[in-house]
N, CA, C and O atoms as a GROMACS GRO file, in nm:
protein
  572
    1MET      N    1  -1.092   7.610   2.941
    1MET     CA    2  -1.084   7.572   2.802
    1MET      C    3  -1.149   7.434   2.784
    1MET      O    4  -1.117   7.341   2.857
    2ASN      N    5  -1.238   7.423   2.690
    2ASN     CA    6  -1.308   7.298   2.664
    2ASN      C    7  -1.227   7.215   2.565
    2ASN      O    8  -1.203   7.258   2.453
    3THR      N    9  -1.185   7.097   2.608
    3THR     CA   10  -1.107   7.010   2.519
    3THR      C   11  -1.191   6.895   2.467
    3THR      O   12  -1.139   6.804   2.403
    4HIS      N   13  -1.322   6.898   2.494
    4HIS     CA   14  -1.411   6.793   2.446
    4HIS      C   15  -1.419   6.797   2.294
    4HIS      O   16  -1.438   6.903   2.234
    5VAL      N   17  -1.404   6.681   2.232
    5VAL     CA   18  -1.418   6.670   2.087
    5VAL      C   19  -1.562   6.637   2.058
    5VAL      O   20  -1.613   6.537   2.108
    6PRO      N   21  -1.632   6.719   1.977
    6PRO     CA   22  -1.771   6.688   1.945
    6PRO      C   23  -1.782   6.548   1.885
    6PRO      O   24  -1.693   6.503   1.813
    7SER      N   25  -1.894   6.481   1.916
    7SER     CA   26  -1.909   6.342   1.874
    7SER      C   27  -1.909   6.325   1.723
    7SER      O   28  -1.882   6.215   1.674
    8GLY      N   29  -1.938   6.430   1.646
    8GLY     CA   30  -1.940   6.420   1.501
    8GLY      C   31  -1.801   6.422   1.439
    8GLY      O   32  -1.786   6.384   1.323
    9ASP      N   33  -1.701   6.464   1.513
    9ASP     CA   34  -1.566   6.470   1.459
    9ASP      C   35  -1.500   6.333   1.466
    9ASP      O   36  -1.508   6.266   1.569
   10PRO      N   37  -1.435   6.291   1.358
   10PRO     CA   38  -1.366   6.162   1.364
   10PRO      C   39  -1.247   6.172   1.460
   10PRO      O   40  -1.185   6.278   1.471
   11PRO      N   41  -1.216   6.063   1.527
   11PRO     CA   42  -1.101   6.068   1.618
   11PRO      C   43  -0.971   6.073   1.539
   11PRO      O   44  -0.965   6.027   1.425
   12PRO      N   45  -0.868   6.128   1.600
   12PRO     CA   46  -0.739   6.128   1.531
   12PRO      C   47  -0.687   5.985   1.520
   12PRO      O   48  -0.719   5.899   1.601
   13LEU      N   49  -0.607   5.962   1.417
   13LEU     CA   50  -0.544   5.832   1.400
   13LEU      C   51  -0.420   5.824   1.488
   13LEU      O   52  -0.359   5.926   1.520
   14ARG      N   53  -0.384   5.702   1.527
   14ARG     CA   54  -0.258   5.677   1.598
   14ARG      C   55  -0.156   5.641   1.492
   14ARG      O   56  -0.172   5.542   1.421
   15LEU      N   57  -0.050   5.721   1.483
   15LEU     CA   58   0.056   5.697   1.385
   15LEU      C   59   0.187   5.667   1.454
   15LEU      O   60   0.219   5.725   1.558
   16LEU      N   61   0.262   5.576   1.396
   16LEU     CA   62   0.399   5.549   1.438
   16LEU      C   63   0.489   5.586   1.322
   16LEU      O   64   0.471   5.536   1.210
   17VAL      N   65   0.585   5.672   1.347
   17VAL     CA   66   0.686   5.709   1.248
   17VAL      C   67   0.818   5.655   1.300
   17VAL      O   68   0.862   5.690   1.410
   18ALA      N   69   0.883   5.569   1.221
   18ALA     CA   70   1.010   5.509   1.262
   18ALA      C   71   1.115   5.535   1.154
   18ALA      O   72   1.101   5.491   1.039
   19ASP      N   73   1.220   5.607   1.192
   19ASP     CA   74   1.327   5.641   1.099
   19ASP      C   75   1.448   5.680   1.180
   19ASP      O   76   1.437   5.755   1.277
   20ASP      N   77   1.566   5.630   1.142
   20ASP     CA   78   1.688   5.668   1.214
   20ASP      C   79   1.734   5.809   1.177
   20ASP      O   80   1.822   5.863   1.244
   21ASP      N   81   1.677   5.869   1.074
   21ASP     CA   82   1.701   6.010   1.041
   21ASP      C   83   1.610   6.092   1.130
   21ASP      O   84   1.494   6.117   1.096
   22ARG      N   85   1.662   6.135   1.244
   22ARG     CA   86   1.580   6.204   1.344
   22ARG      C   87   1.516   6.332   1.291
   22ARG      O   88   1.402   6.363   1.325
   23ASP      N   89   1.589   6.406   1.209
   23ASP     CA   90   1.532   6.530   1.154
   23ASP      C   91   1.416   6.500   1.061
   23ASP      O   92   1.311   6.564   1.068
   24GLY      N   93   1.434   6.403   0.973
   24GLY     CA   94   1.328   6.366   0.881
   24GLY      C   95   1.206   6.312   0.955
   24GLY      O   96   1.092   6.346   0.921
   25ALA      N   97   1.230   6.230   1.056
   25ALA     CA   98   1.120   6.176   1.136
   25ALA      C   99   1.045   6.287   1.208
   25ALA      O  100   0.922   6.287   1.214
   26ALA      N  101   1.120   6.382   1.263
   26ALA     CA  102   1.058   6.494   1.335
   26ALA      C  103   0.973   6.580   1.242
   26ALA      O  104   0.863   6.622   1.279
   27LEU      N  105   1.023   6.606   1.121
   27LEU     CA  106   0.945   6.686   1.025
   27LEU      C  107   0.817   6.615   0.985
   27LEU      O  108   0.710   6.677   0.978
   28LEU      N  109   0.826   6.486   0.958
   28LEU     CA  110   0.708   6.410   0.920
   28LEU      C  111   0.609   6.405   1.036
   28LEU      O  112   0.488   6.420   1.016
   29ALA      N  113   0.659   6.385   1.156
   29ALA     CA  114   0.573   6.382   1.275
   29ALA      C  115   0.503   6.517   1.294
   29ALA      O  116   0.385   6.522   1.326
   30MET      N  117   0.576   6.625   1.273
   30MET     CA  118   0.518   6.759   1.288
   30MET      C  119   0.405   6.779   1.186
   30MET      O  120   0.299   6.833   1.220
   31PHE      N  121   0.427   6.736   1.062
   31PHE     CA  122   0.324   6.748   0.960
   31PHE      C  123   0.200   6.668   1.000
   31PHE      O  124   0.088   6.718   0.992
   32MET      N  125   0.219   6.544   1.042
   32MET     CA  126   0.107   6.457   1.076
   32MET      C  127   0.034   6.506   1.202
   32MET      O  128  -0.088   6.492   1.211
   33ARG      N  129   0.107   6.562   1.296
   33ARG     CA  130   0.041   6.622   1.413
   33ARG      C  131  -0.042   6.741   1.371
   33ARG      O  132  -0.150   6.765   1.425
   34GLY      N  133   0.009   6.816   1.274
   34GLY     CA  134  -0.067   6.929   1.219
   34GLY      C  135  -0.196   6.884   1.152
   34GLY      O  136  -0.291   6.961   1.141
   35GLU      N  137  -0.199   6.759   1.108
   35GLU     CA  138  -0.319   6.700   1.048
   35GLU      C  139  -0.415   6.652   1.157
   35GLU      O  140  -0.526   6.606   1.128
   36GLY      N  141  -0.372   6.662   1.282
   36GLY     CA  142  -0.458   6.624   1.393
   36GLY      C  143  -0.437   6.484   1.447
   36GLY      O  144  -0.514   6.438   1.532
   37HIS      N  145  -0.334   6.415   1.401
   37HIS     CA  146  -0.310   6.277   1.443
   37HIS      C  147  -0.221   6.272   1.566
   37HIS      O  148  -0.145   6.365   1.594
   38ARG      N  149  -0.230   6.162   1.640
   38ARG     CA  150  -0.141   6.136   1.753
   38ARG      C  151  -0.023   6.058   1.699
   38ARG      O  152  -0.039   5.946   1.650
   39VAL      N  153   0.096   6.116   1.707
   39VAL     CA  154   0.214   6.058   1.644
   39VAL      C  155   0.315   6.016   1.751
   39VAL      O  156   0.344   6.090   1.845
   40HIS      N  157   0.368   5.896   1.732
   40HIS     CA  158   0.473   5.844   1.819
   40HIS      C  159   0.596   5.820   1.731
   40HIS      O  160   0.584   5.776   1.617
   41LEU      N  161   0.713   5.847   1.786
   41LEU     CA  162   0.838   5.835   1.711
   41LEU      C  163   0.926   5.725   1.765
   41LEU      O  164   0.934   5.702   1.886
   42ALA      N  165   0.993   5.657   1.673
   42ALA     CA  166   1.096   5.559   1.708
   42ALA      C  167   1.212   5.581   1.611
   42ALA      O  168   1.191   5.623   1.497
   43TYR      N  169   1.333   5.553   1.656
   43TYR     CA  170   1.452   5.579   1.574
   43TYR      C  171   1.528   5.453   1.539
   43TYR      O  172   1.637   5.460   1.480
   44ASP      N  173   1.473   5.338   1.574
   44ASP     CA  174   1.535   5.210   1.535
   44ASP      C  175   1.425   5.106   1.528
   44ASP      O  176   1.315   5.125   1.581
   45GLY      N  177   1.455   4.995   1.464
   45GLY     CA  178   1.356   4.892   1.440
   45GLY      C  179   1.303   4.824   1.565
   45GLY      O  180   1.183   4.799   1.576
   46GLU      N  181   1.392   4.794   1.660
   46GLU     CA  182   1.348   4.726   1.781
   46GLU      C  183   1.248   4.811   1.858
   46GLU      O  184   1.146   4.761   1.906
   47THR      N  185   1.278   4.940   1.871
   47THR     CA  186   1.188   5.031   1.942
   47THR      C  187   1.057   5.044   1.866
   47THR      O  188   0.949   5.046   1.926
   48ALA      N  189   1.065   5.054   1.734
   48ALA     CA  190   0.944   5.066   1.652
   48ALA      C  191   0.853   4.945   1.672
   48ALA      O  192   0.732   4.960   1.687
   49LEU      N  193   0.911   4.825   1.672
   49LEU     CA  194   0.833   4.703   1.690
   49LEU      C  195   0.767   4.701   1.828
   49LEU      O  196   0.648   4.673   1.839
   50ALA      N  197   0.844   4.731   1.931
   50ALA     CA  198   0.790   4.730   2.067
   50ALA      C  199   0.677   4.832   2.081
   50ALA      O  200   0.573   4.803   2.140
   51MET      N  201   0.698   4.952   2.027
   51MET     CA  202   0.594   5.055   2.035
   51MET      C  203   0.469   5.012   1.959
   51MET      O  204   0.358   5.030   2.009
   52ALA      N  205   0.486   4.956   1.841
   52ALA     CA  206   0.372   4.917   1.760
   52ALA      C  207   0.292   4.805   1.828
   52ALA      O  208   0.169   4.807   1.825
   53LEU      N  209   0.361   4.710   1.887
   53LEU     CA  210   0.290   4.601   1.955
   53LEU      C  211   0.213   4.652   2.075
   53LEU      O  212   0.108   4.598   2.109
   54CYS      N  213   0.264   4.755   2.139
   54CYS     CA  214   0.198   4.813   2.255
   54CYS      C  215   0.086   4.910   2.214
   54CYS      O  216  -0.026   4.901   2.265
   55LEU      N  217   0.117   5.001   2.123
   55LEU     CA  218   0.023   5.108   2.084
   55LEU      C  219  -0.082   5.063   1.983
   55LEU      O  220  -0.192   5.118   1.978
   56ARG      N  221  -0.046   4.964   1.902
   56ARG     CA  222  -0.132   4.920   1.791
   56ARG      C  223  -0.180   5.039   1.708
   56ARG      O  224  -0.299   5.070   1.704
   57PRO      N  225  -0.084   5.104   1.642
   57PRO     CA  226  -0.120   5.223   1.565
   57PRO      C  227  -0.209   5.189   1.446
   57PRO      O  228  -0.209   5.076   1.396
   58ASP      N  229  -0.284   5.288   1.402
   58ASP     CA  230  -0.363   5.273   1.280
   58ASP      C  231  -0.271   5.272   1.158
   58ASP      O  232  -0.296   5.201   1.060
   59VAL      N  233  -0.165   5.353   1.165
   59VAL     CA  234  -0.072   5.369   1.054
   59VAL      C  235   0.071   5.362   1.108
   59VAL      O  236   0.103   5.426   1.208
   60ALA      N  237   0.156   5.284   1.042
   60ALA     CA  238   0.299   5.281   1.074
   60ALA      C  239   0.376   5.320   0.948
   60ALA      O  240   0.360   5.258   0.842
   61ILE      N  241   0.458   5.423   0.962
   61ILE     CA  242   0.542   5.471   0.852
   61ILE      C  243   0.684   5.434   0.889
   61ILE      O  244   0.743   5.490   0.982
   62LEU      N  245   0.741   5.338   0.815
   62LEU     CA  246   0.870   5.280   0.853
   62LEU      C  247   0.976   5.303   0.746
   62LEU      O  248   0.955   5.276   0.628
   63ASP      N  249   1.090   5.352   0.791
   63ASP     CA  250   1.210   5.356   0.707
   63ASP      C  251   1.261   5.213   0.695
   63ASP      O  252   1.246   5.135   0.789
   64LEU      N  253   1.318   5.179   0.584
   64LEU     CA  254   1.370   5.043   0.568
   64LEU      C  255   1.509   5.027   0.625
   64LEU      O  256   1.541   4.922   0.680
   65GLY      N  257   1.593   5.129   0.612
   65GLY     CA  258   1.734   5.116   0.647
   65GLY      C  259   1.769   5.158   0.788
   65GLY      O  260   1.867   5.231   0.808
   66MET      N  261   1.693   5.114   0.886
   66MET     CA  262   1.724   5.149   1.025
   66MET      C  263   1.829   5.053   1.080
   66MET      O  264   1.840   4.939   1.034
   67PRO      N  265   1.906   5.099   1.178
   67PRO     CA  266   2.007   5.011   1.237
   67PRO      C  267   1.942   4.898   1.316
   67PRO      O  268   1.830   4.912   1.366
   68GLY      N  269   2.013   4.788   1.328
   68GLY     CA  270   1.959   4.674   1.401
   68GLY      C  271   1.852   4.607   1.317
   68GLY      O  272   1.881   4.555   1.209
   69MET      N  273   1.733   4.608   1.365
   69MET     CA  274   1.619   4.549   1.294
   69MET      C  275   1.572   4.648   1.187
   69MET      O  276   1.533   4.760   1.220
   70ASP      N  277   1.576   4.606   1.060
   70ASP     CA  278   1.536   4.699   0.954
   70ASP      C  279   1.384   4.703   0.940
   70ASP      O  280   1.313   4.623   1.001
   71GLY      N  281   1.335   4.796   0.859
   71GLY     CA  282   1.192   4.814   0.842
   71GLY      C  283   1.120   4.694   0.783
   71GLY      O  284   1.004   4.670   0.815
   72LEU      N  285   1.189   4.618   0.696
   72LEU     CA  286   1.130   4.497   0.640
   72LEU      C  287   1.101   4.395   0.750
   72LEU      O  288   0.994   4.334   0.753
   73SER      N  289   1.196   4.378   0.840
   73SER     CA  290   1.180   4.284   0.952
   73SER      C  291   1.069   4.330   1.046
   73SER      O  292   0.991   4.249   1.096
   74VAL      N  293   1.063   4.460   1.072
   74VAL     CA  294   0.958   4.514   1.158
   74VAL      C  295   0.821   4.486   1.096
   74VAL      O  296   0.730   4.441   1.165
   75ALA      N  297   0.808   4.512   0.967
   75ALA     CA  298   0.680   4.489   0.899
   75ALA      C  299   0.639   4.342   0.906
   75ALA      O  300   0.524   4.311   0.934
   76ARG      N  301   0.734   4.253   0.881
   76ARG     CA  302   0.703   4.109   0.886
   76ARG      C  303   0.653   4.069   1.026
   76ARG      O  304   0.554   3.997   1.039
   77GLN      N  305   0.724   4.118   1.128
   77GLN     CA  306   0.685   4.087   1.266
   77GLN      C  307   0.547   4.142   1.298
   77GLN      O  308   0.465   4.073   1.360
   78LEU      N  309   0.520   4.265   1.254
   78LEU     CA  310   0.389   4.325   1.283
   78LEU      C  311   0.277   4.245   1.216
   78LEU      O  312   0.173   4.220   1.277
   79ARG      N  313   0.298   4.206   1.092
   79ARG     CA  314   0.195   4.130   1.021
   79ARG      C  315   0.175   3.992   1.086
   79ARG      O  316   0.064   3.938   1.082
   80THR      N  317   0.281   3.936   1.144
   80THR     CA  318   0.271   3.806   1.211
   80THR      C  319   0.206   3.822   1.349
   80THR      O  320   0.113   3.749   1.383
   81GLU      N  321   0.255   3.917   1.426
   81GLU     CA  322   0.209   3.934   1.564
   81GLU      C  323   0.068   3.994   1.573
   81GLU      O  324  -0.008   3.962   1.664
   82LEU      N  325   0.034   4.080   1.478
   82LEU     CA  326  -0.095   4.150   1.485
   82LEU      C  327  -0.189   4.104   1.374
   82LEU      O  328  -0.259   4.185   1.313
   83THR      N  329  -0.191   3.975   1.350
   83THR     CA  330  -0.279   3.918   1.248
   83THR      C  331  -0.422   3.960   1.277
   83THR      O  332  -0.470   3.949   1.390
   84GLY      N  333  -0.490   4.007   1.174
   84GLY     CA  334  -0.628   4.048   1.189
   84GLY      C  335  -0.646   4.192   1.233
   84GLY      O  336  -0.758   4.243   1.236
   85THR      N  337  -0.537   4.257   1.267
   85THR     CA  338  -0.543   4.397   1.307
   85THR      C  339  -0.540   4.484   1.183
   85THR      O  340  -0.461   4.460   1.091
   86ARG      N  341  -0.625   4.582   1.179
   86ARG     CA  342  -0.629   4.676   1.067
   86ARG      C  343  -0.522   4.781   1.089
   86ARG      O  344  -0.535   4.867   1.177
   87MET      N  345  -0.415   4.775   1.010
   87MET     CA  346  -0.304   4.869   1.022
   87MET      C  347  -0.249   4.895   0.883
   87MET      O  348  -0.222   4.802   0.807
   88LEU      N  349  -0.232   5.021   0.851
   88LEU     CA  350  -0.171   5.061   0.724
   88LEU      C  351  -0.021   5.070   0.745
   88LEU      O  352   0.025   5.144   0.832
   89LEU      N  353   0.055   4.995   0.665
   89LEU     CA  354   0.201   4.998   0.673
   89LEU      C  355   0.257   5.067   0.550
   89LEU      O  356   0.234   5.024   0.437
   90LEU      N  357   0.331   5.175   0.573
   90LEU     CA  358   0.390   5.252   0.464
   90LEU      C  359   0.542   5.246   0.475
   90LEU      O  360   0.600   5.280   0.578
   91ALA      N  361   0.606   5.201   0.368
   91ALA     CA  362   0.752   5.200   0.361
   91ALA      C  363   0.799   5.334   0.305
   91ALA      O  364   0.747   5.381   0.204
   92VAL      N  365   0.896   5.394   0.371
   92VAL     CA  366   0.958   5.518   0.322
   92VAL      C  367   1.108   5.491   0.320
   92VAL      O  368   1.170   5.467   0.424
   93THR      N  369   1.165   5.496   0.199
   93THR     CA  370   1.303   5.453   0.184
   93THR      C  371   1.372   5.526   0.069
   93THR      O  372   1.306   5.587  -0.015
   94GLY      N  373   1.502   5.521   0.068
   94GLY     CA  374   1.578   5.577  -0.042
   94GLY      C  375   1.587   5.482  -0.160
   94GLY      O  376   1.639   5.519  -0.265
   95ARG      N  377   1.536   5.362  -0.143
   95ARG     CA  378   1.544   5.260  -0.248
   95ARG      C  379   1.411   5.250  -0.321
   95ARG      O  380   1.306   5.231  -0.258
   96GLY      N  381   1.415   5.263  -0.453
   96GLY     CA  382   1.290   5.264  -0.527
   96GLY      C  383   1.284   5.173  -0.647
   96GLY      O  384   1.194   5.186  -0.730
   97GLU      N  385   1.379   5.082  -0.658
   97GLU     CA  386   1.379   4.989  -0.772
   97GLU      C  387   1.262   4.891  -0.760
   97GLU      O  388   1.206   4.874  -0.652
   98VAL      N  389   1.227   4.829  -0.869
   98VAL     CA  390   1.116   4.733  -0.871
   98VAL      C  391   1.140   4.622  -0.769
   98VAL      O  392   1.048   4.582  -0.698
   99GLU      N  393   1.263   4.573  -0.760
   99GLU     CA  394   1.296   4.468  -0.664
   99GLU      C  395   1.271   4.515  -0.520
   99GLU      O  396   1.221   4.439  -0.438
  100ASP      N  397   1.305   4.640  -0.490
  100ASP     CA  398   1.281   4.696  -0.357
  100ASP      C  399   1.132   4.699  -0.327
  100ASP      O  400   1.089   4.666  -0.217
  101GLN      N  401   1.053   4.740  -0.426
  101GLN     CA  402   0.908   4.746  -0.408
  101GLN      C  403   0.849   4.607  -0.389
  101GLN      O  404   0.754   4.589  -0.313
  102MET      N  405   0.904   4.509  -0.458
  102MET     CA  406   0.859   4.370  -0.441
  102MET      C  407   0.890   4.321  -0.300
  102MET      O  408   0.810   4.249  -0.239
  103GLN      N  409   1.008   4.360  -0.247
  103GLN     CA  410   1.046   4.319  -0.112
  103GLN      C  411   0.953   4.381  -0.008
  103GLN      O  412   0.912   4.315   0.088
  104THR      N  413   0.918   4.509  -0.026
  104THR     CA  414   0.829   4.572   0.072
  104THR      C  415   0.691   4.508   0.068
  104THR      O  416   0.629   4.486   0.172
  105ARG      N  417   0.642   4.478  -0.052
  105ARG     CA  418   0.511   4.414  -0.065
  105ARG      C  419   0.515   4.276   0.003
  105ARG      O  420   0.422   4.240   0.076
  106ALA      N  421   0.621   4.200  -0.020
  106ALA     CA  422   0.633   4.066   0.040
  106ALA      C  423   0.643   4.073   0.193
  106ALA      O  424   0.600   3.981   0.262
  107ALA      N  425   0.698   4.181   0.245
  107ALA     CA  426   0.712   4.198   0.390
  107ALA      C  427   0.582   4.242   0.456
  107ALA      O  428   0.570   4.239   0.578
  108GLY      N  429   0.484   4.281   0.374
  108GLY     CA  430   0.355   4.318   0.432
  108GLY      C  431   0.321   4.466   0.425
  108GLY      O  432   0.219   4.509   0.478
  109PHE      N  433   0.407   4.544   0.360
  109PHE     CA  434   0.377   4.686   0.345
  109PHE      C  435   0.262   4.704   0.246
  109PHE      O  436   0.247   4.627   0.150
  110ASP      N  437   0.182   4.806   0.270
  110ASP     CA  438   0.072   4.839   0.179
  110ASP      C  439   0.116   4.930   0.066
  110ASP      O  440   0.064   4.921  -0.046
  111HIS      N  441   0.213   5.018   0.094
  111HIS     CA  442   0.261   5.113  -0.007
  111HIS      C  443   0.410   5.139   0.014
  111HIS      O  444   0.462   5.123   0.124
  112HIS      N  445   0.476   5.179  -0.093
  112HIS     CA  446   0.620   5.205  -0.096
  112HIS      C  447   0.642   5.349  -0.145
  112HIS      O  448   0.603   5.383  -0.256
  113PHE      N  449   0.703   5.431  -0.062
  113PHE     CA  450   0.735   5.569  -0.099
  113PHE      C  451   0.886   5.587  -0.098
  113PHE      O  452   0.955   5.538  -0.009
  114VAL      N  453   0.936   5.658  -0.198
  114VAL     CA  454   1.080   5.685  -0.208
  114VAL      C  455   1.108   5.822  -0.146
  114VAL      O  456   1.037   5.919  -0.171
  115LYS      N  457   1.214   5.826  -0.064
  115LYS     CA  458   1.254   5.951   0.000
  115LYS      C  459   1.308   6.049  -0.104
  115LYS      O  460   1.371   6.006  -0.201
  116PRO      N  461   1.287   6.175  -0.086
  116PRO     CA  462   1.204   6.232   0.020
  116PRO      C  463   1.057   6.216  -0.015
  116PRO      O  464   1.011   6.263  -0.119
  117ALA      N  465   0.983   6.150   0.072
  117ALA     CA  466   0.840   6.128   0.050
  117ALA      C  467   0.765   6.259   0.072
  117ALA      O  468   0.790   6.330   0.169
  118ASN      N  469   0.675   6.288  -0.017
  118ASN     CA  470   0.593   6.408  -0.006
  118ASN      C  471   0.485   6.382   0.099
  118ASN      O  472   0.404   6.291   0.082
  119PRO      N  473   0.482   6.460   0.207
  119PRO     CA  474   0.382   6.438   0.312
  119PRO      C  475   0.238   6.447   0.260
  119PRO      O  476   0.148   6.382   0.314
  120VAL      N  477   0.216   6.527   0.157
  120VAL     CA  478   0.083   6.538   0.099
  120VAL      C  479   0.042   6.405   0.035
  120VAL      O  480  -0.074   6.365   0.043
  121ASP      N  481   0.138   6.337  -0.029
  121ASP     CA  482   0.110   6.206  -0.086
  121ASP      C  483   0.080   6.103   0.024
  121ASP      O  484  -0.008   6.019   0.008
  122LEU      N  485   0.154   6.111   0.133
  122LEU     CA  486   0.129   6.022   0.247
  122LEU      C  487  -0.010   6.048   0.303
  122LEU      O  488  -0.084   5.955   0.333
  123ARG      N  489  -0.044   6.175   0.318
  123ARG     CA  490  -0.177   6.212   0.368
  123ARG      C  491  -0.287   6.156   0.278
  123ARG      O  492  -0.385   6.100   0.327
  124ALA      N  493  -0.270   6.169   0.147
  124ALA     CA  494  -0.370   6.118   0.052
  124ALA      C  495  -0.382   5.966   0.062
  124ALA      O  496  -0.492   5.912   0.055
  125CYS      N  497  -0.270   5.898   0.078
  125CYS     CA  498  -0.270   5.752   0.092
  125CYS      C  499  -0.345   5.711   0.218
  125CYS      O  500  -0.425   5.617   0.216
  126ILE      N  501  -0.320   5.781   0.327
  126ILE     CA  502  -0.387   5.752   0.454
  126ILE      C  503  -0.537   5.778   0.442
  126ILE      O  504  -0.618   5.698   0.489
  127ALA      N  505  -0.574   5.888   0.380
  127ALA     CA  506  -0.716   5.922   0.362
  127ALA      C  507  -0.787   5.815   0.277
  127ALA      O  508  -0.899   5.776   0.307
  128ASP      N  509  -0.720   5.770   0.173
  128ASP     CA  510  -0.777   5.666   0.087
  128ASP      C  511  -0.797   5.537   0.166
  128ASP      O  512  -0.901   5.472   0.155
  129TRP      N  513  -0.698   5.500   0.246
  129TRP     CA  514  -0.707   5.380   0.329
  129TRP      C  515  -0.823   5.391   0.428
  129TRP      O  516  -0.898   5.296   0.448
  130CYS      N  517  -0.836   5.508   0.490
  130CYS     CA  518  -0.945   5.530   0.585
  130CYS      C  519  -1.080   5.513   0.516
  130CYS      O  520  -1.170   5.448   0.569
  131GLN      N  521  -1.093   5.570   0.398
  131GLN     CA  522  -1.219   5.561   0.326
  131GLN      C  523  -1.250   5.416   0.289
  131GLN      O  524  -1.364   5.371   0.303
  132ARG      N  525  -1.149   5.343   0.242
  132ARG     CA  526  -1.171   5.204   0.203
  132ARG      C  527  -1.205   5.115   0.322
  132ARG      O  528  -1.266   5.009   0.305
  133ASN      N  529  -1.165   5.157   0.442
  133ASN     CA  530  -1.191   5.079   0.562
  133ASN      C  531  -1.307   5.133   0.645
  133ASN      O  532  -1.325   5.095   0.760
  134GLY      N  533  -1.384   5.222   0.585
  134GLY     CA  534  -1.501   5.275   0.654
  134GLY      C  535  -1.468   5.368   0.769
  134GLY      O  536  -1.548   5.386   0.861
  135MET      N  537  -1.349   5.426   0.765
  135MET     CA  538  -1.307   5.519   0.869
  135MET      C  539  -1.303   5.658   0.808
  135MET      O  540  -1.278   5.674   0.688
  136MET      N  541  -1.328   5.756   0.888
  136MET     CA  542  -1.315   5.893   0.841
  136MET      C  543  -1.181   5.946   0.892
  136MET      O  544  -1.155   5.943   1.012
  137PRO      N  545  -1.096   5.994   0.801
  137PRO     CA  546  -0.970   6.051   0.849
  137PRO      C  547  -0.999   6.178   0.927
  137PRO      O  548  -1.091   6.252   0.893
  138HIS      N  549  -0.920   6.202   1.029
  138HIS     CA  550  -0.934   6.323   1.109
  138HIS      C  551  -0.893   6.442   1.026
  138HIS      O  552  -0.788   6.441   0.961
  139VAL      N  553  -0.975   6.545   1.027
  139VAL     CA  554  -0.944   6.669   0.958
  139VAL      C  555  -0.934   6.777   1.063
  139VAL      O  556  -1.033   6.804   1.132
  140PRO      N  557  -0.817   6.841   1.078
  140PRO     CA  558  -0.806   6.942   1.184
  140PRO      C  559  -0.900   7.059   1.155
  140PRO      O  560  -0.918   7.099   1.041
  141SER      N  561  -0.959   7.111   1.263
  141SER     CA  562  -1.048   7.225   1.245
  141SER      C  563  -0.966   7.350   1.215
  141SER      O  564  -0.861   7.373   1.275
  142LYS      N  565  -1.015   7.426   1.123
  142LYS     CA  566  -0.949   7.552   1.085
  142LYS      C  567  -1.013   7.662   1.165
  142LYS      O  568  -1.135   7.680   1.162
  143GLY      N  569  -0.932   7.736   1.236
  143GLY     CA  570  -0.994   7.837   1.319
  143GLY      C  571  -0.918   7.957   1.331
  143GLY      O  572  -0.960   8.051   1.399
   0.00000   0.00000   0.00000
């Protein structure tokens, strides 16, 4: 079986999904893997931060209400530690008030999604970010 990716195909993105809701995280990861991306999962903030610093994902999708280190703190640390790194940070949370959105923006998130976040909306956001950054989002081959 040939696993070589033709040079014309864009590479898959590296995604980090961090959420203490293991079922929700698994479903989102499954959807994103179906889109052809390499997805890594974390279930708490400390693990998410350590993984992100090591993996340097293209996209990090973070729940805000994780135990220990919350998603806001993770985002702040990532923006501080990985200054100059191109990374899309998406907040996914049950909180959607204007004040919550202001907090996510101040923490360094690029977008704020209220749970349950529609994976199609997340995909569109990622594709838009890729286009604005001169990257081609990976499109899985249909066969």
